[in-house]
C-alpha positions in Angstrom: 1.4 68.0 7.7 -1.1 65.3 8.5 -1.9 64.4 4.9 2.0 64.0 4.7 2.1 61.9 7.4 -0.7 59.7 6.6 0.8 59.4 3.0 4.3 58.4 4.2 2.7 55.6 6.9 0.4 54.5 3.6 3.7 54.0 1.8 5.3 52.5 4.5 2.5 49.8 5.4 2.6 48.7 1.6 5.9 48.8 1.1 6.9 46.5 4.1 3.7 44.6 3.4 4.5 43.8 -0.5 8.5 42.8 0.3 7.0 40.2 3.1 5.1 38.8 0.6 7.7 38.6 -2.1 10.4 37.3 0.5 7.7 34.7 1.9 7.5 33.1 -1.0 10.9 33.1 -1.6 11.6 31.5 1.4 9.0 29.1 0.4 10.7 28.1 -2.7 13.9 27.7 -0.7 12.2 25.3 1.8 11.2 23.3 -1.3 14.8 23.1 -2.5 15.7 21.9 0.7 13.3 19.1 0.9 13.6 18.2 -2.7 17.1 18.4 -3.4 18.7 18.3 0.3 19.3 15.7 2.7 16.0 15.7 3.7 14.6 14.4 0.5 10.6 13.7 -0.6 10.9 9.9 -1.0 8.4 7.7 1.0 10.0 6.5 4.3 8.2 4.2 7.1 7.7 5.9 10.4 10.5 3.4 11.6 13.1 4.6 8.9 12.3 8.5 9.8 13.1 7.8 13.2 16.3 6.2 12.5 17.3 8.7 10.2 16.4 11.7 12.3 19.7 12.3 13.4 21.2 12.5 9.9 18.9 14.9 8.8 18.3 16.8 11.8 20.3 19.9 11.1 18.4 20.2 7.6 15.0 19.7 9.4 16.1 22.7 11.9 16.7 25.2 9.0 14.1 24.0 7.1 11.1 24.4 9.5 12.8 27.7 10.5 12.5 29.3 7.3 9.0 27.7 6.8 8.2 29.4 9.8 9.6 32.7 8.9 7.8 32.7 5.5 4.4 32.3 7.3 4.9 35.2 9.6 6.3 37.4 6.5 2.6 36.4 4.6 0.8 37.6 8.0 2.2 41.0 7.3 1.3 40.7 3.4 -2.1 39.6 4.4 -2.5 42.9 6.6 -0.8 45.1 4.1 -3.5 43.7 1.3 -6.3 44.4 3.9 -5.0 48.2 4.0 -4.9 48.6 0.6 -8.6 47.4 -0.2 -10.6 48.2 2.9 -11.4 51.9 1.1 -13.5 50.4 -1.6 -14.2 46.5 -0.5 -14.1 46.5 3.1 -16.1 43.6 3.9 -14.3 40.8 1.5 -10.7 42.8 2.4 -11.9 42.2 6.0 -13.1 38.6 6.0 -10.3 37.5 3.4 -7.6 38.7 5.6 -8.8 37.2 8.6 -9.5 33.6 6.9 -6.1 34.1 5.2 -4.3 34.9 8.9 -6.2 32.1 10.6 -5.0 29.5 8.0 -1.6 30.8 8.4 -1.9 30.4 12.1 -2.9 27.0 12.1 0.2 26.3 9.7 2.4 28.1 11.9 1.1 25.8 15.0 2.9 22.5 13.2 5.6 24.5 11.8 8.5 23.1 14.1 8.0 19.5 14.2 11.5 18.9 15.3 10.8 20.4 18.7 8.4 17.6 19.3 10.1 14.9 17.3 13.8 15.3 18.4 13.3 14.2 22.0 11.6 10.8 20.5 14.7 10.0 18.5 16.7 10.6 21.2 15.1 8.3 23.3 15.1 5.8 20.2 18.5 6.0 19.8 19.6 5.8 23.7 22.0 2.6 24.2 19.7 1.2 26.6 16.3 1.4 24.5 15.1 -2.2 24.0 13.2 -3.4 20.9 9.6 -3.2 22.5 10.9 0.6 23.8 11.8 1.5 20.0 8.3 -0.3 18.8 6.5 2.3 21.2 8.5 5.1 20.6 7.7 4.8 16.4 4.1 4.4 17.6 4.7 7.8 19.5 6.4 9.6 16.3 3.3 8.4 14.2 0.8 10.1 16.6 2.7 13.1 17.0 3.1 13.7 13.2 -0.8 12.8 13.0 -1.2 15.8 14.9 0.8 18.3 13.2 -0.1 16.9 9.8 -3.9 17.9 10.8 -2.8 21.4 11.7 -1.3 21.4 8.2 -4.6 20.2 6.2 -6.7 22.3 8.4 -4.5 25.7 7.5 -4.6 24.7 3.7 -8.3 24.2 4.0 -9.2 27.5 5.4 -6.5 29.8 3.2 -8.2 29.3 -0.1 -11.2 30.8 1.3 -9.2 33.9 2.2 -7.5 34.0 -1.2 -11.0 33.9 -2.9 -12.5 36.6 -1.0 -9.6 38.9 -1.1 -10.0 38.1 -5.1 -13.5 39.6 -4.9 -12.3 42.7 -3.3 -9.9 43.2 -6.0 -12.4 43.3 -8.3 -14.1 45.7 -7.0 -10.6 48.2 -6.2 -9.3 50.0 -9.6 -5.9 49.6 -8.1 -6.0 46.2 -8.7 -8.8 45.7 -11.1 -10.4 42.4 -12.9 -6.9 41.0 -13.6 -5.4 40.5 -10.0 -8.6 40.4 -8.7 -9.7 37.0 -11.3 -5.8 35.9 -10.4 -6.3 35.5 -6.8 -10.0 34.0 -7.3 -8.6 31.1 -9.7 -5.5 30.4 -7.3 -8.4 30.5 -4.4 -10.3 28.0 -6.5 -7.0 25.6 -7.1 -5.9 25.9 -3.4 -9.8 24.7 -2.8 -9.9 21.6 -4.8 -6.3 20.7 -3.3 -8.0 21.1 0.1 -10.9 19.0 -0.9 -8.9 16.3 -1.8 -6.6 16.4 1.5 -10.2 16.1 3.3 -10.9 13.0 1.7 -7.2 11.9 1.5 -4.9 13.9 4.1 -2.0 11.8 2.8 -2.1 12.8 -0.6 1.6 14.8 -1.1 0.4 16.2 -4.8 -2.6 18.1 -3.1 -0.4 19.5 -0.5 2.0 20.7 -2.8 -0.5 22.1 -5.3 -2.2 24.2 -1.9 1.1 25.4 -1.3 1.9 26.2 -4.8 -1.2 28.4 -5.2 -0.2 30.3 -1.8 3.5 30.9 -3.3 2.0 32.3 -6.9 -0.5 34.0 -4.9 2.0 36.2 -2.3 4.5 36.6 -5.0 2.4 38.3 -7.5 0.4 40.3 -5.0 3.5 41.2 -3.2 4.8 42.7 -6.3 1.7 44.7 -6.8 1.6 45.8 -3.1 5.1 47.2 -3.4 4.4 49.1 -6.6 1.6 50.4 -5.1 3.4 51.8 -2.1 6.3 53.6 -4.7 3.4 55.8 -6.2 0.9 56.8 -4.1 -0.6 59.8 -3.2 -2.9 61.0 -0.9 -5.8 63.6 -0.2 -6.6 62.5 3.3 -9.1 60.8 4.9 -10.4 57.3 4.2 -8.6 56.3 1.1 -9.0 54.2 -2.0 -6.0 53.4 -4.2 -6.9 54.4 -7.8 -4.6 54.4 -11.2 -5.0 57.6 -13.0 -3.0 59.1 -16.1 -1.3 62.1 -16.0 -0.9 65.0 -18.1 2.3 63.2 -19.7 0.4 59.9 -20.4 1.7 58.0 -17.7 -0.1 55.9 -15.3 0.4 56.7 -11.4 -1.4 55.4 -8.4 -3.1 58.1 -6.5 -5.0 57.7 -2.8 -8.7 58.7 -3.2 -10.5 60.2 -0.2 -13.6 58.9 0.7 -15.9 60.9 2.3 -18.6 59.2 4.6 
């Protein structure tokens, strides 16, 4: 009975973790759509212009930021599921990769709701009694606030690629994932790392930021689907587990959870 319960729990972790990765990737794509094709827009605007137009896009910003935070939370769940699926064969890189990934997401989540900080500044800027001097000061305050939030974004995007690379190394030693998924993860980590290096030199580089986020989206979509597939065909022999692909007597590939005795 304990083995059956353990199997059910393994499947549950992998199933929900995989779905979380996929859903988080989809939400991130929706966020890009709101920014690129919605009222927010991606065109560069001077700080004074950002403050002036904020009331017009306040609702869109709230929706965008809320979806962004939800995607980050879902990706935390996915990282935990990846650790659970990889720890039986590659404990060290699975642990370090998941920890670094979650740390990077925490940095991104810390700056996920900028409207909470900028909304009061906008209200003061548009207050009836605000003078030109007051508005100039508020624009500087807006710039300082956005600078702090951009610092959190860049820090998160610098940390996350190392997590992807470590998880890719863990997958190379896990038969259930293999060299294909491991290689893709390492490549995406390297792409994110190059983008991170550009951001360290030029934090205002929009192309580098988009490149780093794109690598994350692809990683979570691809690995989310893989982890979800593992949950649908996993079996168990009890004990400490590692996920292995095997052919049954009919020639079909199935997933089993092998027991690693210590």
